[in-house]
mmCIF entry with sequence, helices, sheets and N, C-alpha, C, O atoms, coordinates in Angstrom:
data_MODEL
# 
_entry.id   MODEL 
# 
_entity.id                         1 
_entity.type                       polymer 
_entity.pdbx_number_of_molecules   1 
# 
_entity_poly.entity_id                      1 
_entity_poly.type                           'polypeptide(L)' 
_entity_poly.nstd_linkage                   no 
_entity_poly.nstd_monomer                   no 
_entity_poly.pdbx_seq_one_letter_code       MAVPKKKTSKPKKNSRKANWIRKSYFAKKKALVLANSNLQIKLNFIIKKENLSF 
_entity_poly.pdbx_seq_one_letter_code_can   MAVPKKKTSKPKKNSRKANWIRKSYFAKKKALVLANSNLQIKLNFIIKKENLSF 
_entity_poly.pdbx_strand_id                 A 
# 
loop_
_entity_poly_seq.entity_id 
_entity_poly_seq.num 
_entity_poly_seq.mon_id 
_entity_poly_seq.hetero 
1 1  MET n 
1 2  ALA n 
1 3  VAL n 
1 4  PRO n 
1 5  LYS n 
1 6  LYS n 
1 7  LYS n 
1 8  THR n 
1 9  SER n 
1 10 LYS n 
1 11 PRO n 
1 12 LYS n 
1 13 LYS n 
1 14 ASN n 
1 15 SER n 
1 16 ARG n 
1 17 LYS n 
1 18 ALA n 
1 19 ASN n 
1 20 TRP n 
1 21 ILE n 
1 22 ARG n 
1 23 LYS n 
1 24 SER n 
1 25 TYR n 
1 26 PHE n 
1 27 ALA n 
1 28 LYS n 
1 29 LYS n 
1 30 LYS n 
1 31 ALA n 
1 32 LEU n 
1 33 VAL n 
1 34 LEU n 
1 35 ALA n 
1 36 ASN n 
1 37 SER n 
1 38 ASN n 
1 39 LEU n 
1 40 GLN n 
1 41 ILE n 
1 42 LYS n 
1 43 LEU n 
1 44 ASN n 
1 45 PHE n 
1 46 ILE n 
1 47 ILE n 
1 48 LYS n 
1 49 LYS n 
1 50 GLU n 
1 51 ASN n 
1 52 LEU n 
1 53 SER n 
1 54 PHE n 
# 
_struct_asym.id          A 
_struct_asym.entity_id   1 
# 
_struct_conf.conf_type_id            HELX_P 
_struct_conf.id                      HELX_P1 
_struct_conf.pdbx_PDB_helix_id       AA1 
_struct_conf.beg_label_comp_id       LYS 
_struct_conf.beg_label_asym_id       A 
_struct_conf.beg_label_seq_id        10 
_struct_conf.pdbx_beg_PDB_ins_code   ? 
_struct_conf.end_label_comp_id       SER 
_struct_conf.end_label_asym_id       A 
_struct_conf.end_label_seq_id        53 
_struct_conf.pdbx_end_PDB_ins_code   ? 
_struct_conf.beg_auth_comp_id        LYS 
_struct_conf.beg_auth_asym_id        A 
_struct_conf.beg_auth_seq_id         10 
_struct_conf.end_auth_comp_id        SER 
_struct_conf.end_auth_asym_id        A 
_struct_conf.end_auth_seq_id         53 
_struct_conf.pdbx_PDB_helix_class    1 
_struct_conf.details                 ? 
_struct_conf.pdbx_PDB_helix_length   44 
# 
_struct_conf_type.id          HELX_P 
_struct_conf_type.criteria    ? 
_struct_conf_type.reference   ? 
# 
loop_
_atom_site.group_PDB 
_atom_site.id 
_atom_site.type_symbol 
_atom_site.label_atom_id 
_atom_site.label_alt_id 
_atom_site.label_comp_id 
_atom_site.label_asym_id 
_atom_site.label_entity_id 
_atom_site.label_seq_id 
_atom_site.pdbx_PDB_ins_code 
_atom_site.Cartn_x 
_atom_site.Cartn_y 
_atom_site.Cartn_z 
_atom_site.occupancy 
_atom_site.B_iso_or_equiv 
_atom_site.pdbx_formal_charge 
_atom_site.auth_seq_id 
_atom_site.auth_comp_id 
_atom_site.auth_asym_id 
_atom_site.auth_atom_id 
_atom_site.pdbx_PDB_model_num 
ATOM 1   N N  . MET A 1 1  ? -14.771 35.503  22.968  1.00 0.00 ? 1  MET A N  1 
ATOM 2   C CA . MET A 1 1  ? -14.828 36.017  21.632  1.00 0.00 ? 1  MET A CA 1 
ATOM 3   C C  . MET A 1 1  ? -13.862 35.228  20.738  1.00 0.00 ? 1  MET A C  1 
ATOM 4   O O  . MET A 1 1  ? -12.772 34.853  21.171  1.00 0.00 ? 1  MET A O  1 
ATOM 5   N N  . ALA A 1 2  ? -14.264 34.985  19.515  1.00 0.00 ? 2  ALA A N  1 
ATOM 6   C CA . ALA A 1 2  ? -13.426 34.207  18.583  1.00 0.00 ? 2  ALA A CA 1 
ATOM 7   C C  . ALA A 1 2  ? -12.229 35.035  18.136  1.00 0.00 ? 2  ALA A C  1 
ATOM 8   O O  . ALA A 1 2  ? -12.341 36.211  17.788  1.00 0.00 ? 2  ALA A O  1 
ATOM 9   N N  . VAL A 1 3  ? -11.091 34.375  18.160  1.00 0.00 ? 3  VAL A N  1 
ATOM 10  C CA . VAL A 1 3  ? -9.843  35.020  17.768  1.00 0.00 ? 3  VAL A CA 1 
ATOM 11  C C  . VAL A 1 3  ? -9.284  34.241  16.560  1.00 0.00 ? 3  VAL A C  1 
ATOM 12  O O  . VAL A 1 3  ? -9.197  33.015  16.617  1.00 0.00 ? 3  VAL A O  1 
ATOM 13  N N  . PRO A 1 4  ? -8.906  34.932  15.472  1.00 0.00 ? 4  PRO A N  1 
ATOM 14  C CA . PRO A 1 4  ? -8.329  34.220  14.333  1.00 0.00 ? 4  PRO A CA 1 
ATOM 15  C C  . PRO A 1 4  ? -7.008  33.544  14.685  1.00 0.00 ? 4  PRO A C  1 
ATOM 16  O O  . PRO A 1 4  ? -6.216  34.073  15.465  1.00 0.00 ? 4  PRO A O  1 
ATOM 17  N N  . LYS A 1 5  ? -6.785  32.389  14.110  1.00 0.00 ? 5  LYS A N  1 
ATOM 18  C CA . LYS A 1 5  ? -5.558  31.670  14.384  1.00 0.00 ? 5  LYS A CA 1 
ATOM 19  C C  . LYS A 1 5  ? -4.424  32.236  13.539  1.00 0.00 ? 5  LYS A C  1 
ATOM 20  O O  . LYS A 1 5  ? -4.652  32.864  12.505  1.00 0.00 ? 5  LYS A O  1 
ATOM 21  N N  . LYS A 1 6  ? -3.193  31.999  14.003  1.00 0.00 ? 6  LYS A N  1 
ATOM 22  C CA . LYS A 1 6  ? -2.038  32.454  13.252  1.00 0.00 ? 6  LYS A CA 1 
ATOM 23  C C  . LYS A 1 6  ? -1.856  31.595  12.015  1.00 0.00 ? 6  LYS A C  1 
ATOM 24  O O  . LYS A 1 6  ? -2.181  30.408  12.014  1.00 0.00 ? 6  LYS A O  1 
ATOM 25  N N  . LYS A 1 7  ? -1.331  32.209  10.961  1.00 0.00 ? 7  LYS A N  1 
ATOM 26  C CA . LYS A 1 7  ? -1.087  31.491  9.710   1.00 0.00 ? 7  LYS A CA 1 
ATOM 27  C C  . LYS A 1 7  ? 0.086   30.524  9.894   1.00 0.00 ? 7  LYS A C  1 
ATOM 28  O O  . LYS A 1 7  ? 1.106   30.864  10.495  1.00 0.00 ? 7  LYS A O  1 
ATOM 29  N N  . THR A 1 8  ? -0.088  29.308  9.360   1.00 0.00 ? 8  THR A N  1 
ATOM 30  C CA . THR A 1 8  ? 0.989   28.310  9.423   1.00 0.00 ? 8  THR A CA 1 
ATOM 31  C C  . THR A 1 8  ? 2.040   28.670  8.373   1.00 0.00 ? 8  THR A C  1 
ATOM 32  O O  . THR A 1 8  ? 1.709   29.014  7.239   1.00 0.00 ? 8  THR A O  1 
ATOM 33  N N  . SER A 1 9  ? 3.290   28.586  8.763   1.00 0.00 ? 9  SER A N  1 
ATOM 34  C CA . SER A 1 9  ? 4.367   28.939  7.833   1.00 0.00 ? 9  SER A CA 1 
ATOM 35  C C  . SER A 1 9  ? 4.459   27.907  6.719   1.00 0.00 ? 9  SER A C  1 
ATOM 36  O O  . SER A 1 9  ? 4.039   26.761  6.880   1.00 0.00 ? 9  SER A O  1 
ATOM 37  N N  . LYS A 1 10 ? 5.019   28.332  5.580   1.00 0.00 ? 10 LYS A N  1 
ATOM 38  C CA . LYS A 1 10 ? 5.169   27.435  4.433   1.00 0.00 ? 10 LYS A CA 1 
ATOM 39  C C  . LYS A 1 10 ? 6.021   26.208  4.753   1.00 0.00 ? 10 LYS A C  1 
ATOM 40  O O  . LYS A 1 10 ? 5.625   25.095  4.408   1.00 0.00 ? 10 LYS A O  1 
ATOM 41  N N  . PRO A 1 11 ? 7.192   26.372  5.408   1.00 0.00 ? 11 PRO A N  1 
ATOM 42  C CA . PRO A 1 11 ? 7.993   25.170  5.718   1.00 0.00 ? 11 PRO A CA 1 
ATOM 43  C C  . PRO A 1 11 ? 7.233   24.172  6.600   1.00 0.00 ? 11 PRO A C  1 
ATOM 44  O O  . PRO A 1 11 ? 7.326   22.960  6.403   1.00 0.00 ? 11 PRO A O  1 
ATOM 45  N N  . LYS A 1 12 ? 6.480   24.698  7.577   1.00 0.00 ? 12 LYS A N  1 
ATOM 46  C CA . LYS A 1 12 ? 5.735   23.805  8.461   1.00 0.00 ? 12 LYS A CA 1 
ATOM 47  C C  . LYS A 1 12 ? 4.637   23.087  7.685   1.00 0.00 ? 12 LYS A C  1 
ATOM 48  O O  . LYS A 1 12 ? 4.421   21.889  7.866   1.00 0.00 ? 12 LYS A O  1 
ATOM 49  N N  . LYS A 1 13 ? 3.944   23.829  6.816   1.00 0.00 ? 13 LYS A N  1 
ATOM 50  C CA . LYS A 1 13 ? 2.872   23.240  6.013   1.00 0.00 ? 13 LYS A CA 1 
ATOM 51  C C  . LYS A 1 13 ? 3.440   22.184  5.058   1.00 0.00 ? 13 LYS A C  1 
ATOM 52  O O  . LYS A 1 13 ? 2.879   21.095  4.934   1.00 0.00 ? 13 LYS A O  1 
ATOM 53  N N  . ASN A 1 14 ? 4.535   22.497  4.393   1.00 0.00 ? 14 ASN A N  1 
ATOM 54  C CA . ASN A 1 14 ? 5.139   21.560  3.467   1.00 0.00 ? 14 ASN A CA 1 
ATOM 55  C C  . ASN A 1 14 ? 5.675   20.318  4.189   1.00 0.00 ? 14 ASN A C  1 
ATOM 56  O O  . ASN A 1 14 ? 5.616   19.207  3.662   1.00 0.00 ? 14 ASN A O  1 
ATOM 57  N N  . SER A 1 15 ? 6.195   20.526  5.399   1.00 0.00 ? 15 SER A N  1 
ATOM 58  C CA . SER A 1 15 ? 6.718   19.395  6.177   1.00 0.00 ? 15 SER A CA 1 
ATOM 59  C C  . SER A 1 15 ? 5.592   18.448  6.559   1.00 0.00 ? 15 SER A C  1 
ATOM 60  O O  . SER A 1 15 ? 5.746   17.231  6.460   1.00 0.00 ? 15 SER A O  1 
ATOM 61  N N  . ARG A 1 16 ? 4.470   18.988  6.991   1.00 0.00 ? 16 ARG A N  1 
ATOM 62  C CA . ARG A 1 16 ? 3.329   18.154  7.347   1.00 0.00 ? 16 ARG A CA 1 
ATOM 63  C C  . ARG A 1 16 ? 2.765   17.418  6.134   1.00 0.00 ? 16 ARG A C  1 
ATOM 64  O O  . ARG A 1 16 ? 2.400   16.245  6.213   1.00 0.00 ? 16 ARG A O  1 
ATOM 65  N N  . LYS A 1 17 ? 2.702   18.136  5.006   1.00 0.00 ? 17 LYS A N  1 
ATOM 66  C CA . LYS A 1 17 ? 2.187   17.522  3.790   1.00 0.00 ? 17 LYS A CA 1 
ATOM 67  C C  . LYS A 1 17 ? 3.097   16.394  3.315   1.00 0.00 ? 17 LYS A C  1 
ATOM 68  O O  . LYS A 1 17 ? 2.619   15.337  2.903   1.00 0.00 ? 17 LYS A O  1 
ATOM 69  N N  . ALA A 1 18 ? 4.407   16.619  3.372   1.00 0.00 ? 18 ALA A N  1 
ATOM 70  C CA . ALA A 1 18 ? 5.363   15.596  2.971   1.00 0.00 ? 18 ALA A CA 1 
ATOM 71  C C  . ALA A 1 18 ? 5.259   14.365  3.859   1.00 0.00 ? 18 ALA A C  1 
ATOM 72  O O  . ALA A 1 18 ? 5.343   13.232  3.385   1.00 0.00 ? 18 ALA A O  1 
ATOM 73  N N  . ASN A 1 19 ? 5.073   14.603  5.157   1.00 0.00 ? 19 ASN A N  1 
ATOM 74  C CA . ASN A 1 19 ? 4.928   13.485  6.093   1.00 0.00 ? 19 ASN A CA 1 
ATOM 75  C C  . ASN A 1 19 ? 3.663   12.683  5.796   1.00 0.00 ? 19 ASN A C  1 
ATOM 76  O O  . ASN A 1 19 ? 3.677   11.453  5.857   1.00 0.00 ? 19 ASN A O  1 
ATOM 77  N N  . TRP A 1 20 ? 2.574   13.374  5.475   1.00 0.00 ? 20 TRP A N  1 
ATOM 78  C CA . TRP A 1 20 ? 1.317   12.711  5.144   1.00 0.00 ? 20 TRP A CA 1 
ATOM 79  C C  . TRP A 1 20 ? 1.491   11.892  3.881   1.00 0.00 ? 20 TRP A C  1 
ATOM 80  O O  . TRP A 1 20 ? 1.041   10.748  3.819   1.00 0.00 ? 20 TRP A O  1 
ATOM 81  N N  . ILE A 1 21 ? 2.139   12.461  2.868   1.00 0.00 ? 21 ILE A N  1 
ATOM 82  C CA . ILE A 1 21 ? 2.349   11.769  1.606   1.00 0.00 ? 21 ILE A CA 1 
ATOM 83  C C  . ILE A 1 21 ? 3.248   10.527  1.827   1.00 0.00 ? 21 ILE A C  1 
ATOM 84  O O  . ILE A 1 21 ? 3.000   9.463   1.260   1.00 0.00 ? 21 ILE A O  1 
ATOM 85  N N  . ARG A 1 22 ? 4.278   10.687  2.650   1.00 0.00 ? 22 ARG A N  1 
ATOM 86  C CA . ARG A 1 22 ? 5.190   9.580   2.950   1.00 0.00 ? 22 ARG A CA 1 
ATOM 87  C C  . ARG A 1 22 ? 4.460   8.426   3.645   1.00 0.00 ? 22 ARG A C  1 
ATOM 88  O O  . ARG A 1 22 ? 4.663   7.260   3.306   1.00 0.00 ? 22 ARG A O  1 
ATOM 89  N N  . LYS A 1 23 ? 3.612   8.761   4.616   1.00 0.00 ? 23 LYS A N  1 
ATOM 90  C CA . LYS A 1 23 ? 2.832   7.726   5.288   1.00 0.00 ? 23 LYS A CA 1 
ATOM 91  C C  . LYS A 1 23 ? 1.934   6.976   4.319   1.00 0.00 ? 23 LYS A C  1 
ATOM 92  O O  . LYS A 1 23 ? 1.831   5.750   4.369   1.00 0.00 ? 23 LYS A O  1 
ATOM 93  N N  . SER A 1 24 ? 1.279   7.735   3.428   1.00 0.00 ? 24 SER A N  1 
ATOM 94  C CA . SER A 1 24 ? 0.370   7.104   2.468   1.00 0.00 ? 24 SER A CA 1 
ATOM 95  C C  . SER A 1 24 ? 1.134   6.217   1.484   1.00 0.00 ? 24 SER A C  1 
ATOM 96  O O  . SER A 1 24 ? 0.634   5.174   1.062   1.00 0.00 ? 24 SER A O  1 
ATOM 97  N N  . TYR A 1 25 ? 2.354   6.642   1.119   1.00 0.00 ? 25 TYR A N  1 
ATOM 98  C CA . TYR A 1 25 ? 3.187   5.861   0.204   1.00 0.00 ? 25 TYR A CA 1 
ATOM 99  C C  . TYR A 1 25 ? 3.516   4.514   0.813   1.00 0.00 ? 25 TYR A C  1 
ATOM 100 O O  . TYR A 1 25 ? 3.394   3.486   0.146   1.00 0.00 ? 25 TYR A O  1 
ATOM 101 N N  . PHE A 1 26 ? 3.937   4.502   2.086   1.00 0.00 ? 26 PHE A N  1 
ATOM 102 C CA . PHE A 1 26 ? 4.299   3.239   2.715   1.00 0.00 ? 26 PHE A CA 1 
ATOM 103 C C  . PHE A 1 26 ? 3.079   2.376   2.996   1.00 0.00 ? 26 PHE A C  1 
ATOM 104 O O  . PHE A 1 26 ? 3.181   1.150   2.962   1.00 0.00 ? 26 PHE A O  1 
ATOM 105 N N  . ALA A 1 27 ? 1.925   2.982   3.272   1.00 0.00 ? 27 ALA A N  1 
ATOM 106 C CA . ALA A 1 27 ? 0.707   2.201   3.457   1.00 0.00 ? 27 ALA A CA 1 
ATOM 107 C C  . ALA A 1 27 ? 0.302   1.532   2.139   1.00 0.00 ? 27 ALA A C  1 
ATOM 108 O O  . ALA A 1 27 ? -0.125  0.378   2.121   1.00 0.00 ? 27 ALA A O  1 
ATOM 109 N N  . LYS A 1 28 ? 0.443   2.280   1.036   1.00 0.00 ? 28 LYS A N  1 
ATOM 110 C CA . LYS A 1 28 ? 0.123   1.714   -0.281  1.00 0.00 ? 28 LYS A CA 1 
ATOM 111 C C  . LYS A 1 28 ? 1.085   0.586   -0.615  1.00 0.00 ? 28 LYS A C  1 
ATOM 112 O O  . LYS A 1 28 ? 0.670   -0.461  -1.111  1.00 0.00 ? 28 LYS A O  1 
ATOM 113 N N  . LYS A 1 29 ? 2.366   0.795   -0.344  1.00 0.00 ? 29 LYS A N  1 
ATOM 114 C CA . LYS A 1 29 ? 3.378   -0.222  -0.639  1.00 0.00 ? 29 LYS A CA 1 
ATOM 115 C C  . LYS A 1 29 ? 3.119   -1.497  0.156   1.00 0.00 ? 29 LYS A C  1 
ATOM 116 O O  . LYS A 1 29 ? 3.225   -2.598  -0.385  1.00 0.00 ? 29 LYS A O  1 
ATOM 117 N N  . LYS A 1 30 ? 2.782   -1.354  1.430   1.00 0.00 ? 30 LYS A N  1 
ATOM 118 C CA . LYS A 1 30 ? 2.499   -2.496  2.288   1.00 0.00 ? 30 LYS A CA 1 
ATOM 119 C C  . LYS A 1 30 ? 1.267   -3.268  1.794   1.00 0.00 ? 30 LYS A C  1 
ATOM 120 O O  . LYS A 1 30 ? 1.254   -4.499  1.778   1.00 0.00 ? 30 LYS A O  1 
ATOM 121 N N  . ALA A 1 31 ? 0.229   -2.513  1.388   1.00 0.00 ? 31 ALA A N  1 
ATOM 122 C CA . ALA A 1 31 ? -0.986  -3.166  0.902   1.00 0.00 ? 31 ALA A CA 1 
ATOM 123 C C  . ALA A 1 31 ? -0.714  -3.946  -0.369  1.00 0.00 ? 31 ALA A C  1 
ATOM 124 O O  . ALA A 1 31 ? -1.232  -5.051  -0.532  1.00 0.00 ? 31 ALA A O  1 
ATOM 125 N N  . LEU A 1 32 ? 0.086   -3.399  -1.275  1.00 0.00 ? 32 LEU A N  1 
ATOM 126 C CA . LEU A 1 32 ? 0.411   -4.092  -2.502  1.00 0.00 ? 32 LEU A CA 1 
ATOM 127 C C  . LEU A 1 32 ? 1.238   -5.354  -2.251  1.00 0.00 ? 32 LEU A C  1 
ATOM 128 O O  . LEU A 1 32 ? 1.031   -6.381  -2.898  1.00 0.00 ? 32 LEU A O  1 
ATOM 129 N N  . VAL A 1 33 ? 2.163   -5.267  -1.319  1.00 0.00 ? 33 VAL A N  1 
ATOM 130 C CA . VAL A 1 33 ? 2.984   -6.438  -0.980  1.00 0.00 ? 33 VAL A CA 1 
ATOM 131 C C  . VAL A 1 33 ? 2.113   -7.551  -0.392  1.00 0.00 ? 33 VAL A C  1 
ATOM 132 O O  . VAL A 1 33 ? 2.264   -8.723  -0.737  1.00 0.00 ? 33 VAL A O  1 
ATOM 133 N N  . LEU A 1 34 ? 1.194   -7.159  0.504   1.00 0.00 ? 34 LEU A N  1 
ATOM 134 C CA . LEU A 1 34 ? 0.316   -8.164  1.121   1.00 0.00 ? 34 LEU A CA 1 
ATOM 135 C C  . LEU A 1 34 ? -0.624  -8.783  0.081   1.00 0.00 ? 34 LEU A C  1 
ATOM 136 O O  . LEU A 1 34 ? -0.861  -9.991  0.093   1.00 0.00 ? 34 LEU A O  1 
ATOM 137 N N  . ALA A 1 35 ? -1.154  -7.954  -0.812  1.00 0.00 ? 35 ALA A N  1 
ATOM 138 C CA . ALA A 1 35 ? -2.042  -8.467  -1.858  1.00 0.00 ? 35 ALA A CA 1 
ATOM 139 C C  . ALA A 1 35 ? -1.298  -9.416  -2.781  1.00 0.00 ? 35 ALA A C  1 
ATOM 140 O O  . ALA A 1 35 ? -1.813  -10.476 -3.138  1.00 0.00 ? 35 ALA A O  1 
ATOM 141 N N  . ASN A 1 36 ? -0.091  -9.039  -3.165  1.00 0.00 ? 36 ASN A N  1 
ATOM 142 C CA . ASN A 1 36 ? 0.699   -9.893  -4.050  1.00 0.00 ? 36 ASN A CA 1 
ATOM 143 C C  . ASN A 1 36 ? 1.044   -11.215 -3.359  1.00 0.00 ? 36 ASN A C  1 
ATOM 144 O O  . ASN A 1 36 ? 0.997   -12.277 -3.980  1.00 0.00 ? 36 ASN A O  1 
ATOM 145 N N  . SER A 1 37 ? 1.384   -11.143 -2.097  1.00 0.00 ? 37 SER A N  1 
ATOM 146 C CA . SER A 1 37 ? 1.710   -12.344 -1.340  1.00 0.00 ? 37 SER A CA 1 
ATOM 147 C C  . SER A 1 37 ? 0.494   -13.267 -1.241  1.00 0.00 ? 37 SER A C  1 
ATOM 148 O O  . SER A 1 37 ? 0.607   -14.480 -1.420  1.00 0.00 ? 37 SER A O  1 
ATOM 149 N N  . ASN A 1 38 ? -0.656  -12.682 -0.956  1.00 0.00 ? 38 ASN A N  1 
ATOM 150 C CA . ASN A 1 38 ? -1.893  -13.469 -0.849  1.00 0.00 ? 38 ASN A CA 1 
ATOM 151 C C  . ASN A 1 38 ? -2.226  -14.112 -2.179  1.00 0.00 ? 38 ASN A C  1 
ATOM 152 O O  . ASN A 1 38 ? -2.658  -15.264 -2.221  1.00 0.00 ? 38 ASN A O  1 
ATOM 153 N N  . LEU A 1 39 ? -2.029  -13.381 -3.269  1.00 0.00 ? 39 LEU A N  1 
ATOM 154 C CA . LEU A 1 39 ? -2.307  -13.897 -4.597  1.00 0.00 ? 39 LEU A CA 1 
ATOM 155 C C  . LEU A 1 39 ? -1.368  -15.066 -4.920  1.00 0.00 ? 39 LEU A C  1 
ATOM 156 O O  . LEU A 1 39 ? -1.806  -16.075 -5.472  1.00 0.00 ? 39 LEU A O  1 
ATOM 157 N N  . GLN A 1 40 ? -0.093  -14.935 -4.583  1.00 0.00 ? 40 GLN A N  1 
ATOM 158 C CA . GLN A 1 40 ? 0.873   -16.000 -4.831  1.00 0.00 ? 40 GLN A CA 1 
ATOM 159 C C  . GLN A 1 40 ? 0.499   -17.267 -4.062  1.00 0.00 ? 40 GLN A C  1 
ATOM 160 O O  . GLN A 1 40 ? 0.596   -18.375 -4.589  1.00 0.00 ? 40 GLN A O  1 
ATOM 161 N N  . ILE A 1 41 ? 0.076   -17.093 -2.826  1.00 0.00 ? 41 ILE A N  1 
ATOM 162 C CA . ILE A 1 41 ? -0.308  -18.245 -2.002  1.00 0.00 ? 41 ILE A CA 1 
ATOM 163 C C  . ILE A 1 41 ? -1.497  -18.973 -2.649  1.00 0.00 ? 41 ILE A C  1 
ATOM 164 O O  . ILE A 1 41 ? -1.520  -20.200 -2.740  1.00 0.00 ? 41 ILE A O  1 
ATOM 165 N N  . LYS A 1 42 ? -2.484  -18.178 -3.097  1.00 0.00 ? 42 LYS A N  1 
ATOM 166 C CA . LYS A 1 42 ? -3.659  -18.787 -3.734  1.00 0.00 ? 42 LYS A CA 1 
ATOM 167 C C  . LYS A 1 42 ? -3.271  -19.504 -5.025  1.00 0.00 ? 42 LYS A C  1 
ATOM 168 O O  . LYS A 1 42 ? -3.763  -20.600 -5.293  1.00 0.00 ? 42 LYS A O  1 
ATOM 169 N N  . LEU A 1 43 ? -2.394  -18.898 -5.828  1.00 0.00 ? 43 LEU A N  1 
ATOM 170 C CA . LEU A 1 43 ? -1.979  -19.544 -7.082  1.00 0.00 ? 43 LEU A CA 1 
ATOM 171 C C  . LEU A 1 43 ? -1.225  -20.825 -6.813  1.00 0.00 ? 43 LEU A C  1 
ATOM 172 O O  . LEU A 1 43 ? -1.441  -21.823 -7.499  1.00 0.00 ? 43 LEU A O  1 
ATOM 173 N N  . ASN A 1 44 ? -0.332  -20.819 -5.816  1.00 0.00 ? 44 ASN A N  1 
ATOM 174 C CA . ASN A 1 44 ? 0.395   -22.029 -5.475  1.00 0.00 ? 44 ASN A CA 1 
ATOM 175 C C  . ASN A 1 44 ? -0.545  -23.135 -4.998  1.00 0.00 ? 44 ASN A C  1 
ATOM 176 O O  . ASN A 1 44 ? -0.349  -24.310 -5.310  1.00 0.00 ? 44 ASN A O  1 
ATOM 177 N N  . PHE A 1 45 ? -1.561  -22.744 -4.244  1.00 0.00 ? 45 PHE A N  1 
ATOM 178 C CA . PHE A 1 45 ? -2.535  -23.724 -3.746  1.00 0.00 ? 45 PHE A CA 1 
ATOM 179 C C  . PHE A 1 45 ? -3.304  -24.328 -4.901  1.00 0.00 ? 45 PHE A C  1 
ATOM 180 O O  . PHE A 1 45 ? -3.545  -25.535 -4.923  1.00 0.00 ? 45 PHE A O  1 
ATOM 181 N N  . ILE A 1 46 ? -3.696  -23.498 -5.870  1.00 0.00 ? 46 ILE A N  1 
ATOM 182 C CA . ILE A 1 46 ? -4.468  -23.983 -7.030  1.00 0.00 ? 46 ILE A CA 1 
ATOM 183 C C  . ILE A 1 46 ? -3.596  -24.910 -7.880  1.00 0.00 ? 46 ILE A C  1 
ATOM 184 O O  . ILE A 1 46 ? -4.051  -25.960 -8.334  1.00 0.00 ? 46 ILE A O  1 
ATOM 185 N N  . ILE A 1 47 ? -2.350  -24.512 -8.086  1.00 0.00 ? 47 ILE A N  1 
ATOM 186 C CA . ILE A 1 47 ? -1.440  -25.338 -8.897  1.00 0.00 ? 47 ILE A CA 1 
ATOM 187 C C  . ILE A 1 47 ? -1.204  -26.681 -8.237  1.00 0.00 ? 47 ILE A C  1 
ATOM 188 O O  . ILE A 1 47 ? -1.230  -27.712 -8.908  1.00 0.00 ? 47 ILE A O  1 
ATOM 189 N N  . LYS A 1 48 ? -0.976  -26.687 -6.935  1.00 0.00 ? 48 LYS A N  1 
ATOM 190 C CA . LYS A 1 48 ? -0.772  -27.931 -6.224  1.00 0.00 ? 48 LYS A CA 1 
ATOM 191 C C  . LYS A 1 48 ? -2.017  -28.813 -6.266  1.00 0.00 ? 48 LYS A C  1 
ATOM 192 O O  . LYS A 1 48 ? -1.917  -30.032 -6.399  1.00 0.00 ? 48 LYS A O  1 
ATOM 193 N N  . LYS A 1 49 ? -3.180  -28.196 -6.152  1.00 0.00 ? 49 LYS A N  1 
ATOM 194 C CA . LYS A 1 49 ? -4.432  -28.922 -6.196  1.00 0.00 ? 49 LYS A CA 1 
ATOM 195 C C  . LYS A 1 49 ? -4.636  -29.558 -7.551  1.00 0.00 ? 49 LYS A C  1 
ATOM 196 O O  . LYS A 1 49 ? -5.091  -30.698 -7.640  1.00 0.00 ? 49 LYS A O  1 
ATOM 197 N N  . GLU A 1 50 ? -4.298  -28.817 -8.639  1.00 0.00 ? 50 GLU A N  1 
ATOM 198 C CA . GLU A 1 50 ? -4.429  -29.358 -9.981  1.00 0.00 ? 50 GLU A CA 1 
ATOM 199 C C  . GLU A 1 50 ? -3.469  -30.503 -10.220 1.00 0.00 ? 50 GLU A C  1 
ATOM 200 O O  . GLU A 1 50 ? -3.816  -31.475 -10.890 1.00 0.00 ? 50 GLU A O  1 
ATOM 201 N N  . ASN A 1 51 ? -2.263  -30.401 -9.681  1.00 0.00 ? 51 ASN A N  1 
ATOM 202 C CA . ASN A 1 51 ? -1.281  -31.484 -9.835  1.00 0.00 ? 51 ASN A CA 1 
ATOM 203 C C  . ASN A 1 51 ? -1.704  -32.742 -9.103  1.00 0.00 ? 51 ASN A C  1 
ATOM 204 O O  . ASN A 1 51 ? -1.388  -33.847 -9.546  1.00 0.00 ? 51 ASN A O  1 
ATOM 205 N N  . LEU A 1 52 ? -2.402  -32.603 -8.008  1.00 0.00 ? 52 LEU A N  1 
ATOM 206 C CA . LEU A 1 52 ? -2.857  -33.784 -7.243  1.00 0.00 ? 52 LEU A CA 1 
ATOM 207 C C  . LEU A 1 52 ? -3.982  -34.532 -7.973  1.00 0.00 ? 52 LEU A C  1 
ATOM 208 O O  . LEU A 1 52 ? -4.130  -35.743 -7.806  1.00 0.00 ? 52 LEU A O  1 
ATOM 209 N N  . SER A 1 53 ? -4.768  -33.819 -8.776  1.00 0.00 ? 53 SER A N  1 
ATOM 210 C CA . SER A 1 53 ? -5.911  -34.457 -9.428  1.00 0.00 ? 53 SER A CA 1 
ATOM 211 C C  . SER A 1 53 ? -5.472  -35.340 -10.597 1.00 0.00 ? 53 SER A C  1 
ATOM 212 O O  . SER A 1 53 ? -6.257  -36.178 -11.041 1.00 0.00 ? 53 SER A O  1 
ATOM 213 N N  . PHE A 1 54 ? -4.272  -35.189 -11.101 1.00 0.00 ? 54 PHE A N  1 
ATOM 214 C CA . PHE A 1 54 ? -3.830  -36.001 -12.236 1.00 0.00 ? 54 PHE A CA 1 
ATOM 215 C C  . PHE A 1 54 ? -3.520  -37.396 -11.854 1.00 0.00 ? 54 PHE A C  1 
ATOM 216 O O  . PHE A 1 54 ? -3.136  -38.198 -12.705 1.00 0.00 ? 54 PHE A O  1 
# 
């Protein structure tokens, strides 16, 4: 027979939510750093390529 689960306490719920938000923040930060790094590498490559053609 199905038994209802116990209610999760507010501190436990808030702790899990904060942990989830923290993980997403660092994932977003890492993605932005990698994207910026990749963009800088491409720009440097293009600039060097343009300088060689002169």
